[in-house]
C-alpha positions, 0 to 999 in steps of 0.5 A, a space after each residue: 097869343 104867342 109871345 114875340 120870341 116864342 116863334 124865334 125859339 121854337 124855330 131854333 128848337 126844330 133847327 137844332 133837332 134837324 142838326 141833331 140828327 147829322 152832326 154834334 151839337 155843342 149843347 147835345 148833353 144839355 139838350 138830352 138832359 132837358 128831354 130826359 127830365 121832361 119824359 118822366 115829367 107828369 105834364 108830358 102828354 105823348 111827347 107835348 107839354 100840357 102846360 106850354 103845349 110844345 112839342 118836346 123834342 123840339 122845346 128841349 133843344 131850343 137853347 133859349 126855352 126854359 120849362 114852365 114849371 122851373 125843372 130846367 133853364 135856359 142854356 145860357 143860365 145852366 152854363 152860368 149856374 154850373 160856373 158859379 157852383 164851381 
Protein backbone atom coordinates (compact mmCIF):
# COMPACT_ATOMS: atom_id res chain seq x y z
CA UNK A 1 0.00 0.00 0.00
CA UNK A 2 1.01 3.67 -0.04
CA UNK A 3 3.47 5.13 2.45
CA UNK A 4 1.75 7.63 4.81
CA UNK A 5 3.43 10.66 3.27
CA UNK A 6 3.02 9.45 -0.32
CA UNK A 7 -0.44 10.96 -0.95
CA UNK A 8 0.71 14.35 0.40
CA UNK A 9 3.79 14.34 -1.84
CA UNK A 10 1.83 13.42 -4.97
CA UNK A 11 -0.85 16.02 -4.18
CA UNK A 12 1.90 18.63 -3.75
CA UNK A 13 3.29 17.70 -7.17
CA UNK A 14 -0.08 18.06 -8.90
CA UNK A 15 -0.72 21.37 -7.14
CA UNK A 16 2.68 22.69 -8.22
CA UNK A 17 2.01 21.47 -11.77
CA UNK A 18 -1.22 23.52 -11.82
CA UNK A 19 0.52 26.55 -10.31
CA UNK A 20 3.29 26.26 -12.88
CA UNK A 21 0.71 26.93 -15.58
CA UNK A 22 -0.39 30.22 -13.99
CA UNK A 23 2.64 31.57 -12.14
CA UNK A 24 6.37 31.43 -11.48
CA UNK A 25 7.24 28.74 -8.96
CA UNK A 26 10.01 29.24 -6.43
CA UNK A 27 11.79 26.03 -7.50
CA UNK A 28 10.84 25.99 -11.19
CA UNK A 29 14.44 25.55 -12.33
CA UNK A 30 14.84 22.46 -10.17
CA UNK A 31 11.48 21.05 -11.27
CA UNK A 32 12.41 21.56 -14.92
CA UNK A 33 15.82 19.94 -14.39
CA UNK A 34 14.18 16.93 -12.76
CA UNK A 35 11.68 16.52 -15.59
CA UNK A 36 14.45 16.72 -18.19
CA UNK A 37 16.34 13.96 -16.37
CA UNK A 38 13.18 11.84 -16.37
CA UNK A 39 12.45 12.53 -20.03
CA UNK A 40 15.78 10.92 -20.91
CA UNK A 41 15.49 8.04 -18.44
CA UNK A 42 15.10 4.45 -19.62
CA UNK A 43 12.32 3.97 -17.02
CA UNK A 44 10.13 6.71 -18.53
CA UNK A 45 7.25 4.95 -20.23
CA UNK A 46 5.05 7.57 -21.91
CA UNK A 47 5.41 10.01 -18.99
CA UNK A 48 5.07 7.43 -16.23
CA UNK A 49 7.96 6.00 -14.23
CA UNK A 50 7.89 2.22 -14.59
CA UNK A 51 9.59 1.84 -11.19
CA UNK A 52 7.40 3.95 -8.88
CA UNK A 53 4.43 4.25 -11.29
CA UNK A 54 4.19 8.03 -10.79
CA UNK A 55 3.14 10.55 -13.43
CA UNK A 56 6.41 12.36 -14.02
CA UNK A 57 4.98 15.85 -14.65
CA UNK A 58 3.58 15.75 -11.11
CA UNK A 59 6.30 13.76 -9.35
CA UNK A 60 9.08 16.06 -10.55
CA UNK A 61 7.24 19.08 -9.13
CA UNK A 62 6.76 17.68 -5.62
CA UNK A 63 9.38 19.27 -3.36
CA UNK A 64 9.63 16.23 -1.07
CA UNK A 65 9.77 13.72 -3.90
CA UNK A 66 12.93 11.96 -5.05
CA UNK A 67 13.87 9.63 -7.86
CA UNK A 68 13.59 5.94 -6.91
CA UNK A 69 16.98 5.26 -8.53
CA UNK A 70 18.66 8.41 -7.16
CA UNK A 71 18.96 10.42 -10.36
CA UNK A 72 17.60 13.43 -8.41
CA UNK A 73 16.79 14.17 -4.77
CA UNK A 74 14.32 16.22 -2.71
CA UNK A 75 14.52 19.99 -3.14
CA UNK A 76 15.76 20.37 0.45
CA UNK A 77 18.60 17.88 -0.05
CA UNK A 78 19.47 19.36 -3.44
CA UNK A 79 19.71 22.88 -1.96
CA UNK A 80 21.76 21.62 0.99
CA UNK A 81 24.16 19.80 -1.33
CA UNK A 82 24.53 22.91 -3.51
CA UNK A 83 25.12 25.06 -0.41
CA UNK A 84 27.77 22.65 0.95
CA UNK A 85 29.54 22.41 -2.43
CA UNK A 86 30.00 26.20 -2.58
